N, C-alpha and C positions, 0 to 999 in steps of 0.2 A: 487780034483785033487791037487797036490802037484809040486813043482818046486825046482831046486838045481842050484846053480851058484858057482862059486870060485872067491874070490878077495883077492888081495894081500896074496896069498899062504894061504889061509883058505877057508874052504868048509861051503857054508850056505843052508838052506832049508827053506821052508815054504808052506803055504796054498794058492793057487788061490781063494778060498772062503772068504779071509779075507781083501779083497781089499777096499781101501779108496778113493773115488774120490775126486781129489783135483780142479776140474773144477768149474766155476761159470756160471750158466745157462744163456743164451742170452733172455732177456725178454723185449718184447714192453713196451712202455709208459714212463712216468717220474717217478720218484723214484726208478730207477734201476741202477746198476752200470755204472758209465761214467768216462772217462777221455779223455784228449786232445780236449775238446770243441767241441765234436761231437754232433749233434742232437740225440735225443731220438731214439732207434731201433723202427722201423715201420714194422708190419706185416698186410698187408691189401689184402682184396680179389680181384682176377682179375676180371674186370668188361668189358663187351663190346659186341656188337652184340646180345644183349638179353641174355648174358650170366652172371651169377654171381657165383663167386666161393666161396659162404658161404652158408651152408646147411640152417642156421637158418634164411636166406633171400630168400629161396626158390630155391636154387641151388641144385644140386644131389650130389655135392661133394664139400669139402673145399680145395680150390686150390688159395693158397695164395702167393704173393710176399713177399720177405724179404729184408730190407734195413738196414744194418749195417755196421759199421767198425771194421774190425779184432782187430785193435790195441787200439780201444777205448771202446768197448763195452763188453769184458769178455776176459776170460781165452784165451789165443794164444799164438803161437809158431812162433818165427820169425828167419831168417835167415841173412846172411850177405847182402843180397840183400835188407835189410831195409837202408843201408846207403851206397850203390853202384849204380854208374850210371846206370849200368844193373840191372833191377830187377831180380836179381836170385831167383828161385821158392825154398820154402821152401819144397814143395813137391817133389823135386828131391834131396835136401840137406839130409833131414831125411829119412833114409833108414833102420836102426836098431832101433826097437820099444820097445825093452826090455835092460834094463841094470841095475846094482846095482847102489844105490843112497843112499846119506847120508843125512838125515833130520837134520838141525841143527837150533836153536832158537837164533837169534841175536837181541840185543838190541843196537839201534843207539846212536850215542853219539854227542855232539857238536863238530862243525867241529873246532873251536877254532882258526881260521884264515881266512882271506878275500883275495880275489882277483876279477879280473873283472867280474867274473861270480858266485861268491858264497859269501854268508854273515857268519859271525861268529856265528848267532844262527841256521844256517842249521843243520838238524839231518842227519849224515853219518854214514855209516859203514865203519871203518877205520881198519888198521891193528892190532889194539887191539882188534877189534871185532872178528877176525877170529884166533886169538893166541892160542885158544884151539884148534883147527882143527888138525887133523894127517898130517903128512908130505905128505902121499899118500892118493890121494882123489880117490872115485870112479868116474865112467864117468859122473855121474849126481850129483849135489848139489842143494839142496831144501831148501831155506832159509823161515823161519818162521819168521817175524819181531814183535817185541814187541813194542805197546801193540797188542794184538791178540784177536778180538772178531768179532762176527758175523756182526757188521756194515761193515765189509770189504764185505760183500755179496752184499750191495747196496750203498756202499759210491760213492759219486760225488767227483773226486779229482781235479776237475778244480781250478786253483789258489789257491791250498792248500801248495803248495811247499813239497812233500812228502820226507820222508827220501831216500838217493841214496846212491850207491856204489862208492867210489873213484877208480879212474882207476888203482892205484897201488895195490888195493886189487884185482882187477879183473886179473891183470896180475900174482899176487901170486897164485890165486885158478887155473888158466889155467896151471901155471908151475908145480902145483901139480896134474895134471891129468884131469881136469874138463873139459867135452865137453859140457855138456849139463846143464845150468844153468836155476832154476825156483825160482821165488820169487813172493811174495803176494801184491807187489807194482806195480803201472804203468809203471814204468821203471827202469832201472840200472844208469840212469844219472838224474841230476837235471831237474826239470820240465821247466826252463827256463835258457839256459846256452849260450845263443847267437849261437845256431846252432852247438856246437862243439861236442857233444855227444863222450866225452872223453872215457866213458866206454864201449860204444858200440864198438868204435874204437879198444880200447885194447882188447876185448875180441874176435874180429875176425881179428885182426892184420890188419886192413885195413887203409892205401893202402900197407903198405910196403911187407907182405908176406900174403895175403888173405887166411883166412881158411874157407873152405867150409864145413867141418864137424860139426861145432858147431851150437848149437840152444840157444836161450833165450826164455823162457817161463815166461809170466807175468801175474799178476792179478789171481794168484791162491788163495785158501783159504784152509789152513791146520788147521783141527780142534783142539782143546786144547787136546782132549784125544788121541791124535797119540805122542807116547814119541818120542823124538830125538834118532837118531840110523840110523842103516842099513836097507834098504828096497830093493825090486825089484820094479822098475819102469817101467811102460807099459805107453809110451806116444804114444796117436794116436792124428790124426788130419784129419779135413775134408779135402779131396785131391784137395785143389785150387793149382792153378799154380800162386802163389802170394808170395811176399816176407813174408808174415805171413797170418795164417790161424786158425781159432778157433781150440781149441785142448782140449783135455781130458787126463791129467794125473792121472793115477791110481798107488796107492802104495800098495805094499803088505810087511808086516813084515818079516824080515829075520832073521833067528836063526843059530848060529854057530852050525855044526856038533858036 
């Protein structure tokens, strides 16, 4: 099967058989991806009244409870409900599951300044990081950060102060048209910033002019063999009525007609 779309007055096409899954699977136990100091994922058979939800333990079926946190345990998509008093549901915000997407590889640089919530040795994506991007961006921007290796599939980010995006960069990419931001790090903000979450607020214009259309997808992994460029994005989520949900972004290479 093939697809076609138009972006910025140009037509593109591609094959739906060439998809690349950018999600990181949720896995139980220690040694798997985690952020925000959450306990490991637990997947446990239901037990009670003579029933056991595990075939290997004598049960007729595998029937297991899953305990996880969407923000801390894997690829997830979130909406403005992440930072608003009313917990708006991402399941109601995301209603268009396909759109053009630009994949770009960015190298963070030292911030070079300090304030109450950041240090001079922080690694950030600043205005220089996006200087090469076109003036008109597609609905989705996918950021692959450097260094990029498979350790991201099982990284424990707690207390590591990963790179983050400065709020002025967030404002700039939304000005250029981005509605859906995807990144291979646990947050667009600093791990510890005193609760300000400046880049989250800039992305959703909260509280000044709250934007209900935009989403942020975090903790993706983009393989090295995916070249930077234009793709068709299929962004799917589990239908949780929550500010965030586990998601599976799949990208398909796009070629100009």
